[in-house]
C-alpha distance (Angstrom), angle and dihedral (degrees) to the residues before:
residue distance angle dihedral
X1 . . .
X2 3.81 . .
X3 3.77 116.4 .
X4 3.79 116.7 -116.8
X5 3.82 111.4 -127.4
X6 3.78 113.2 -106.3
X7 3.81 91.9 -127.3
X8 3.80 90.7 55.9
X9 3.79 90.0 50.6
X10 3.80 90.0 53.3
X11 3.79 92.6 51.1
X12 3.81 91.7 46.7
X13 3.79 90.5 49.0
X14 3.78 90.6 51.8
X15 3.78 91.9 54.5
X16 3.81 91.4 46.1
X17 3.79 92.0 53.1
X18 3.80 93.8 44.2
X19 3.78 88.3 54.4
X20 3.80 90.3 54.1
X21 3.78 100.5 42.3
X22 3.80 131.0 46.5
X23 3.76 96.4 -151.6
X24 3.79 97.7 180.0
X25 3.79 99.6 63.8
X26 3.76 132.3 84.5
X27 3.78 135.2 176.4
X28 3.78 89.1 -126.5
X29 3.78 97.8 -83.8
X30 3.77 120.1 131.1
X31 3.77 88.7 -134.1
X32 3.75 117.2 68.6
X33 3.82 118.3 -116.9
X34 3.78 88.7 -154.8
X35 3.81 120.2 136.4
X36 3.79 122.6 -101.4
X37 3.78 90.6 -97.9
X38 3.81 90.4 69.9
X39 3.81 94.4 89.0
X40 3.78 93.0 51.7
X41 3.78 91.7 43.4
X42 3.79 91.7 48.8
X43 3.79 90.9 51.4
X44 3.79 91.0 48.0
X45 3.76 99.2 45.2
X46 3.78 92.1 45.2
X47 3.79 88.3 64.3
X48 3.77 85.9 72.0
X49 3.78 134.1 54.8
X50 3.78 121.1 -128.1
X51 3.78 110.8 -128.5
X52 3.82 125.3 -179.8
X53 3.80 92.0 -20.7
X54 3.83 94.2 -50.3
X55 3.80 126.9 101.2
X56 3.78 107.1 -128.6
X57 3.78 135.7 175.8
X58 3.79 111.5 -78.4
X59 3.80 92.8 -132.8
X60 3.81 90.5 62.3
X61 3.78 89.5 60.4
X62 3.83 93.2 49.9
X63 3.80 89.5 -173.1
X64 3.79 90.3 -94.4
X65 3.81 88.7 -62.0
X66 3.80 92.7 142.4
X67 3.81 98.4 41.4
X68 3.79 122.1 111.1
X69 3.80 94.2 -0.1
X70 3.79 92.8 133.7
X71 3.77 129.6 75.9
X72 3.80 111.2 11.2
X73 3.79 96.7 -177.1
X74 3.80 118.7 135.7
X75 3.80 92.1 -111.6
X76 3.81 91.2 49.5
X77 3.80 91.2 50.3
X78 3.80 90.1 47.4
X79 3.78 93.0 55.7
X80 3.76 92.8 44.0
X81 3.80 91.7 52.0
X82 3.80 91.1 46.7
X83 3.78 92.3 51.0
X84 3.78 92.1 47.0
X85 3.79 91.8 50.3
X86 3.78 90.5 51.1
X87 3.80 91.8 48.4
X88 3.79 92.2 47.3
X89 3.79 92.7 49.5
X90 3.78 89.5 51.6
X91 3.80 91.8 50.7
X92 3.80 94.3 47.8
X93 3.76 99.9 41.6
X94 3.79 97.7 38.6
X95 3.75 103.7 -127.0
X96 3.79 90.1 167.7
X97 3.81 99.3 43.3
X98 3.79 122.4 104.2
X99 3.79 124.3 -114.4
X100 3.80 94.8 -99.3
X101 3.80 92.6 50.2
X102 3.79 90.2 47.9
X103 3.82 91.2 50.2
X104 3.82 92.9 47.7
X105 3.79 92.4 51.3
X106 3.79 91.0 46.7
X107 3.82 92.0 53.5
X108 3.80 92.7 49.0
X109 3.79 92.2 45.3
X110 3.80 94.2 49.8
X111 3.79 92.2 49.4
X112 3.80 90.5 47.4
X113 3.80 90.7 50.1
X114 3.79 89.8 53.0
X115 3.80 91.0 47.3
X116 3.80 90.3 54.3
X117 3.80 89.6 59.9
X118 3.81 94.7 53.4
X119 3.81 106.2 29.5
X120 3.78 99.1 63.7
X121 3.78 130.4 -131.9
X122 3.81 110.6 15.6
X123 3.81 90.4 -153.8
X124 3.81 94.4 58.9
X125 3.83 116.6 110.5
X126 3.81 93.3 -118.1
X127 3.81 97.0 47.4
X128 3.80 97.5 92.0
X129 3.78 92.4 51.8
X130 3.79 90.8 48.8
X131 3.80 89.9 48.6
X132 3.79 90.6 51.3
X133 3.82 91.1 50.3
X134 3.80 91.5 47.6
X135 3.80 92.2 52.5
X136 3.80 91.0 48.3
X137 3.80 89.8 51.7
X138 3.80 87.2 55.4
X139 3.79 92.0 54.4
X140 3.80 101.5 -95.9
X141 3.80 122.4 133.0
X142 3.80 92.3 -124.3
X143 3.78 126.8 165.1
X144 3.79 139.6 -178.0
X145 3.80 108.8 -122.3
X146 3.80 120.6 -157.0
X147 3.79 114.5 -164.2
X148 3.79 126.0 -168.2
X149 3.78 132.5 -174.8
X150 3.78 135.2 -176.5
X151 3.78 128.5 -120.6
X152 3.79 115.2 -88.3
X153 3.78 133.9 -175.1
X154 3.82 89.6 -90.8
X155 3.80 105.5 31.6
X156 3.80 138.3 40.4
X157 3.79 120.0 -120.6
X158 3.76 117.8 -95.8
X159 3.78 150.2 152.7
X160 3.77 135.8 -135.2
X161 3.81 140.6 -172.1
X162 3.78 127.5 -143.7
X163 3.80 139.0 160.0
X164 3.78 124.2 -116.9
X165 3.80 135.1 -178.3
X166 3.79 126.7 -151.1
X167 3.77 109.8 -150.0
X168 3.77 119.2 172.1
X169 3.79 108.4 -47.7
X170 3.80 92.6 -23.4
X171 3.78 133.8 87.6
X172 3.79 120.0 -153.1
X173 3.80 127.7 -163.4
X174 3.81 116.9 -146.6
X175 3.80 123.5 -153.6
X176 3.79 126.6 173.2
X177 3.82 110.3 -150.7
X178 3.79 96.3 1.0
X179 3.81 88.2 171.5
X180 3.81 89.6 72.6
X181 3.80 88.0 69.3
X182 3.80 89.4 67.4
X183 3.79 102.1 50.4
X184 3.80 111.3 136.0
X185 3.79 136.3 172.6
X186 3.80 119.9 -95.4
X187 3.79 93.1 0.8
X188 3.79 116.9 -161.2
X189 3.80 119.7 -119.6
X190 3.78 91.7 -112.4
X191 3.78 91.2 53.9
X192 3.80 93.0 48.1
X193 3.80 89.5 51.9
X194 3.81 86.9 61.2
X195 3.81 94.1 46.4
X196 3.80 90.1 50.7
X197 3.81 89.6 60.3
X198 3.81 92.3 65.8
X199 3.81 114.4 110.7
X200 3.83 117.3 -130.5
X201 3.81 89.5 -112.7
X202 3.79 124.2 34.3
X203 3.79 119.1 -155.7
X204 3.77 114.1 173.0
X205 3.77 148.1 129.5
X206 3.82 120.0 -88.0
X207 3.80 91.6 -108.6
X208 3.79 91.0 55.3
X209 3.79 92.2 49.5
X210 3.80 90.6 50.6
X211 3.78 91.0 56.1
X212 3.81 91.8 47.7
X213 3.80 91.5 50.7
X214 3.78 92.9 48.5
X215 3.78 92.9 48.0
X216 3.81 95.6 45.5
X217 3.80 95.6 44.1
X218 3.78 89.4 52.9
X219 3.80 90.4 49.6
X220 3.81 91.3 46.2
X221 3.78 90.3 52.5
X222 3.80 91.3 52.7
X223 3.80 92.0 48.7
X224 3.80 94.1 47.6
X225 3.80 92.7 46.6
X226 3.80 90.9 49.5
X227 3.80 87.9 57.5
X228 3.82 88.9 51.2
X229 3.78 92.1 -116.6
X230 3.78 130.7 132.9
X231 3.79 117.9 -105.4
X232 3.83 108.1 -115.4
X233 3.82 116.1 -132.4
X234 3.82 92.3 -117.9
X235 3.80 91.3 61.6
X236 3.78 95.8 51.5
X237 3.77 122.0 104.0
X238 3.80 95.1 -115.3
X239 3.79 94.0 55.0
X240 3.80 94.0 43.2
X241 3.80 91.7 49.3
X242 3.80 89.6 51.0
X243 3.80 91.5 63.5
X244 3.79 94.3 66.0
X245 3.80 103.5 18.4
X246 3.80 105.1 43.9
X247 3.82 119.4 100.9
X248 3.79 108.2 -70.1
X249 3.79 144.4 -179.2
X250 3.78 120.4 -129.7
X251 3.78 121.1 -149.4
X252 3.79 132.4 -179.2
X253 3.81 96.4 -169.6
X254 3.79 112.7 133.2
X255 3.80 90.4 -146.8
X256 3.78 131.1 31.1
X257 3.78 114.3 -96.9
X258 3.79 118.3 -115.7
X259 3.76 123.7 -137.9
X260 3.80 117.0 -112.1
X261 3.81 117.9 -130.5
X262 3.76 128.7 -157.2
X263 3.77 129.3 -147.9
X264 3.79 99.3 61.2
X265 3.80 96.5 -76.8
X266 3.77 118.7 153.1
X267 3.78 110.5 -86.3
X268 3.79 92.5 -134.7
X269 3.78 97.9 52.6
X270 3.79 117.5 131.1
X271 3.78 115.7 -95.3
X272 3.79 110.8 -116.3
X273 3.82 95.9 31.5
X274 3.81 124.5 95.3
X275 3.78 115.5 -131.2
X276 3.79 110.1 -136.8
X277 3.79 120.7 -141.2
X278 3.83 107.1 -116.9
X279 3.79 116.0 -143.0
X280 3.83 114.8 -122.5
X281 3.81 92.1 -131.3
X282 3.77 130.4 69.0
X283 3.76 126.8 -112.0
X284 3.81 99.3 -99.8
X285 3.80 92.2 52.0
X286 3.78 88.2 51.1
X287 3.79 91.8 49.6
X288 3.79 91.2 48.6
X289 3.78 94.1 50.4
X290 3.80 92.0 50.6
X291 3.82 93.1 46.3
X292 3.81 92.8 47.9
X293 3.80 92.7 -120.7
X294 3.75 130.9 136.8
X295 3.78 119.7 -125.9
X296 3.81 93.4 -106.2
X297 3.79 92.1 50.1
X298 3.79 91.7 49.2
X299 3.81 91.2 50.8
X300 3.77 91.2 49.1
X301 3.78 91.1 48.8
X302 3.80 91.8 53.4
X303 3.82 91.4 44.9
X304 3.79 91.3 50.7
X305 3.77 90.9 47.8
X306 3.79 89.8 51.8
X307 3.82 91.2 52.1
X308 3.80 90.4 51.3
X309 3.78 92.0 50.9
X310 3.76 90.7 48.9
X311 3.83 92.5 54.8
């Protein structure tokens, strides 16, 4: 009987586990109720990149390594930049979306814009949770999604948070200042012309975001290579895709849950530090009890010792 390649077994196992476990849902708790197999499944699935709803081998994606390696003439670059700008404008401004989809995105965007004016600094760690809570207060099925991915041969491990909204049969991802995700050193003019097209607030379906990531990571690679620099892992397509399309937990809690400790420790103690039990007596009482002395004797002993030192 022919042996089944190990790689095929791993892919098959990934699909079997995905069929058994819905790894992107949570009851609202900060701590995932997922089975013990989640860690192994996460490690396995993260060896592959999700593309157009299908998990495919990461090497077939190649992180846009082979794209636009041909003609580097000025005219060729001009047409490529023009085409990319046109594609990006279409993805951002929804030329192909229906009226209902356009209206839904407009409503979410307007409410997010208002939230940005009242919730404070959008770059603060708590902003995304506050945005999620604000949208829920306005009647949207919003959630805070926390993705996590393991280290691979190409990319470091990491985690990311983003807000999504389920509306009807559609799911929308919300990002404030998505352009900041594509900052690179010594960016070429053509690349900056793409970055300048980004709206302040992105509201779009996962498929749309995937196309934007793929397009921009390819453009970033070209710009970085033209400056004779190495492309950092965190600006490659695979790593960028992992932020939004790795296994994630979704919570709707307005505030972060706190861990409960046993043993009578203070509930507000810092995680990672051991709280020591403090004795109810002071040090000289403790010394006296161990030495078998009474308090008066101990005082006299210290006084006598002081007289000796003074002589």
